[in-house]
N, C-alpha and C positions, 0 to 999 in steps of 0.2 A: 593448591587447589583453584583451578581455573574459573576465572570470575564468569556468572551468569547473567544473563541479561532477559527481563523483563520488558517485553515493549506492546502498549495497548494504542491501537486505531481505529479511527472511525468507521474505516469501510475493509474489506478482503483485500484490495488488490494493494491497498495502503501497507496493510499486515503484511502482505507478502514481500512486497518491494522494499520492505525495510529489513526483515527478519533474513531474507535472500545474501543480503551483504555478509554475512556468516557463514551462509552454505555455500558460496561460491570461491569461500577460504577452505572448503571441507571441514568446518565446524558444525555440529549437529543441530540445526535450526528446524521449527516446525510451526506452521499457524493453525488456529483452531478459532471455532466461533460457537454460536449458540449458549450452552450453560457452562460458566467458568468453572473450571476442577482445577481444585491446586496441585491436586495430583497427576496431572495430565502432561507437567514438565518436568517430572524429576531429574532426567539424565540428559536436556538441553541444554548445550551453550545459550540459544538464544529462542525465546518463545514467544511470538506474536497473536494476539488475541484481538480479533476482530468485533469491536463494542457496539458496530452497526447502528452509528449513531447519526449519520451525516444528514438523513431527513428530519431528525427528530426536532423538537422544541429545544432551546436553550436548557432550560430547567433540566428536562428530561435528561437529555445529553448528559449534564453535570452529574447528575444522579446516576446514573448508569456506568459513568465513567468513577465516580466514588464507588460501589460495590462492588464492582468487576478488582480494582487494586486490593480494597479489604477484602477480597475473598482469594485472591491470586499471591498477593504480597508475600515473598519470602525474606525474612532477615540477610540473608545469604547475598540476594541478590540485587543489581542496578537495575534502576527504573528509568523508561525510555517512554515518553508520550509521544508518538507518530503524527504530526499534522500534516495536511493537503499542503502541498509546496505552494500554493495558491490562495492559501485562508479560508477555504471552501469549509462549509460546517460550521461548528463553534469550538474553534479551539481556547480561545481566551477562558470561557466556561471550563473546559474538559482539563485545562492546565489548572485551573483554581481549584477544583475540585481534587485533583489528586495531589496537589501540592498541599491541601488540608489534610490528607491521609498520612501523607511522608511527615509532615509537620509532628503529630503526634506520636510518630515512634521515635525521632529523631529531633533534638534541637539545633543540629549541625547541618541540616538538608541547605541547598543552594539551587538555584532553579537558574539555567542556561539554556538559552533560548534562539534559534534561529531556523528559518525557513529556507536557507539557500540551497540548492539542488544543481551545481553548477554542471555537472552533466547533461542535465536535462533542461539546462537554457534558463534556469532559475537564478539567480542571484538576488543579495538584500542589500543596498546601500542608500545610507542616510536613515537608516530605520525604516525602509520600505523594500517593498519586491517589485523587482522588474523581470520579465518575462521576455527575453531574447532581445533585450533591451527595451522594451516598451514598458513602460506604468502598470501594475497591474489593474489599476484601476480603469485602464481604457484597453481591457484584452476582453476577449470572449469569456473569461473566468470569472470577472465581477459579476455579483447580478446586482443588474439596475436600482434596483428597489433598497440597494444596503447604501448606509451615508459615505459618501466618497472619503471623509475623514477619517473611516476605518483601516483606510489603506495604510495610515500609520500606525506601527507597529505599538509603540507605544499609547497612541491615543487609545487605539483598539484594547490594549490590556486594562487602561486607565475607565473606560467606559462598563469595565463589570468589576470593576472598584478594587484591582488591582495594582500594587506599585510596581513600575517598570524603569530602567533607565539605560539608554542606548551606548553599547559600546563601540565607540566609532572604528573604521576600518584603520585608522593610522594609528591605533593602538592594537588591536588583533594582530598587526604587521610590524609593531615596534618593540622595544625591551620587553621580555616575558615576564620580568618583574612589573611593570605597569600593567600587563594582561591581567597578574594575577591579583595586583589589588583593586581593577577594575570587577573584575569577576567575584572577589570577596564581598562584593558590596549586595549580593542576593545571599550571602550566608545568613540562616537562620530561615529561608525561607517567605522572607515580606518583600523580597525585591526581586522582579524577574528580569537577569540581566539580556538584554536584545542586543545579539552580536549582527555587525555587518560581516559578511562575507562573499568573494567574488571569485575564488577559485578554491580548488579541493587543499590547495597548501593552508589556506585562511583557515577552513575547518579543522584542518590537522591542528593547527597551534591551538585553536578554542579548545578543540578533547583533549591535548597533551597537559594545559593547565587543567581544565577542568575535572579528569581523573586523577587528579593529586590528591582529592577529598573523597574519599569511596560514597559519601551520603549525595554528591552532585546530582539533580535530577535534570537529564536531557530531555530537552523537549525541541522540536524540530521535524524537516523531512527526512526522508530516505539520505540524501544526501549526507547530512551529520552521521547516520547509523551508518555509512560507508566509512566515513573516519573512524568510529569507533572500534568496528570489525576490524581495519587495518590494526590497530593499535593492538586489539586483544588477540590478533593473529599471531603477533610475535613471539607471546608468552605460553603458547598453547602448545601442549604433548598430545594430546587426543585428536585424532581427523576423520571424517568420513570414509566410506572406502567405494569405489566406483560402484553404479548402479546399471542393472543391465535388466530387460524387459521383454517378453515374448515376441516371435516374428510373427506378424501377421499381413493381413493381405486388405483388410477391413478400412475404408477410410475415417477419417476424423470428424468429428462436428467441432463446428467455431460458432460460438452466439456472439454478436455484435451486439450490444447494449447501449453502450455509452453514443452519446450522439456530439459529442464532443469534435471539434474541425479534423485534428488529425486522425482520429478513427473512420471519420466519415472518407478521407480523402485514401487510407488506405483502404478501405472497404472495395470503395470503386475500382482501385486496379488489382482488389484480389479479385473481381468478380470474371475478368476478362483472363484471367487464368487457367488453362488448360488441366483437366480433371477436376471442375470444379461446379457445383451444382449449388447457384443461391436462390434463395427466396426471400423474399421480405412479407413479416407479418406486422400485420396492424395492431393495435391494442386489443380489439377485440378478440383477433384470431379466429374469427367467426369459421374460416375456410381452413383452418390446421389441420383438422381431423380427417378432412379429404387427401390433405398431401401428403401423409404420414408414410401409406404404404410406399409410393414412390421415392421418400426418402429414405426408408429402411434398403428398399431395393440397391439405392445408388451408395449405400455406404457397404453394403453387401458386397458391391462389384470392386470396390477400393477406390471411388470417387469421396473427394473430402465435400459436405456438406455445410454451407456457411446460412445460417438463418440470421437477419436483421431484423431487430426488434424495430420498428418504426414508428414516432409519434405520430396523431394527429393531424393532418395537415393545417388546421387551423388551430392547434391547441399547444401546449408547453414543450418545450425543446426538450424536459426532462420527462420522461414516462415516470410515473407514480410505482413506490415500491410494491403495491398490494397488484398491479396491475403486471410487473414485473416477477411475483412470485406466481401468479396464476398460469403464463405463460412458461415459467419454468416448469409447471409439474406438467403442463402436456409434451415439453420436450422432451421430460429426464427418459421416458422409455425410449427415446431415439439415441438419447445419449451411452444408453447401458451397452448399446448392442456396436459401439465405436473402437476403433484403435488408440483415439485420445480425445482431449477435450481441450478448448481453449475459451475461455470468456473475457470480452472487454467490458469494463463496468463494475466496479464491486456489487451494486446490489444484483445484475446480472448473474457474475460467477457466485456469490454465496447461494441465491435462490435457487440455480440449476443443481447446484452441488448438493445442497441439502435435501433437494427431493429424490436425488440420488442413493441418499444415504449415506454418503460420506460427510466424514466429522472434522477432519483435517488435511493439510499436506505436507509432506515431506518435503521440504526444501532441496533442492539441491544446483539448481545453474541459475545465473542469470543471464538471458540473451542480449538483452539491452535495457540501458536504464528505462524501470518504469514494467520489465516485463520478466517473469518471475516462473520457470518452470520444477515442477515437481511431481510427485507421486501421491495419489490420491490416498488418505487410510479410511477404513471403514468398512461398507459392504459393497465398496466397488474400488479395484486395483488398478487406476491406469494413468498414462502422464498425459499430466495438466498444465497450462501455460494460463495465466492471469496477466493481463495486461491493464494499465494504468489509462483512462480512456484519452487525457490530454498528452500523454506522450509520444513519441514515434513521429514518423515519418510516411509520406506513402507508400513506402515500401514495408511497412513493419509488418502487417499482416502476412506477406507473401513470403517475407523470412521466415515468420512464425509458421507457415504453414509447409515451408519446406523442412524445418526442423522436424517436423511431427512425423513429417514423410520418411525421413534420414531415419528416425526413433523405429516405425513399425517395420523398415524395410532390412536393419541390421540388428535391431535388439539393443542397442546401445543407448542409453540415455545421457549418461555423461560420465 
């Protein structure tokens, strides 16, 4: 029997860009959110659930993860906790909560953790994260209100009462028996093994040894999931079939909710592309109703509409979930008229899709690291692309738009 994987993430784009590791290898995978239902993933190789806890308080985030795992847990499946590669949210508290649930079901559980995602420019060296060579605490992804010492991963775990020990890069790359012994310290679920990794080959070594024990609890970024999926793919017989969609002349809708630098740079280039109608909507969206008829006409004429959720000029860079949800509700009628959807930023994607009556995404292909393509499940059936806000370059949104245009012109999704 093929091994099945349950993935729990703290936002939608994270859930998608982890489970997509299986889908791109033609293993069945989908992502869901909202109310956790154990019967939602009976036939999947990988099922990723968005816990939507990035903006919660640490205690609430931990309780939410504990409840989700209890409701979705299947003793025949292996569990993965997807965390943000730059440690945003509450990774230590959430891993601790899930560790408690798993330890109650088996005394053999061990915890292996690394946030490294080499394809996205994130590595783990000396128990710390580096983003394109820069220490995490000196990048835009680090909250200045957060104590700088928590950029040390062992310290981060210890700050919430968990024991952790670092597995150095030389151990990861050395004798497998030595790595096996180092990871054995996590047996029993009492110690988190924090592994250095700078390449995909490093992650492969960690996964290969970790999978020797079925009760291993892996936690990390999408980079670690890709290594797991590579190894899972070798022994899997069942594969998914190519997917097609109806040809149409209607334009697509792209919602840019992330305020991260890579998304902003990509938006600037996309706005100058022919066949694009770009509008920037403030947090109050006071004039969106007046814009809507013109946007609907653009979609009908085959123009791609880009809606940029802009934060207040003198306010925080992060738009509140309440504001995002309110805006998504007003945008949803337009989304239902399009040939395809794209959203960057987990909160934006989840809010828009929920208001459209979508309950999940059947994942199909990975366009690039952090960018996943699928088909919506529920009241609406459309190609949809989700993009993690902190990944990509200035050309990312242009490439996404070109892919959506190819799908609607040819009917070929993947």
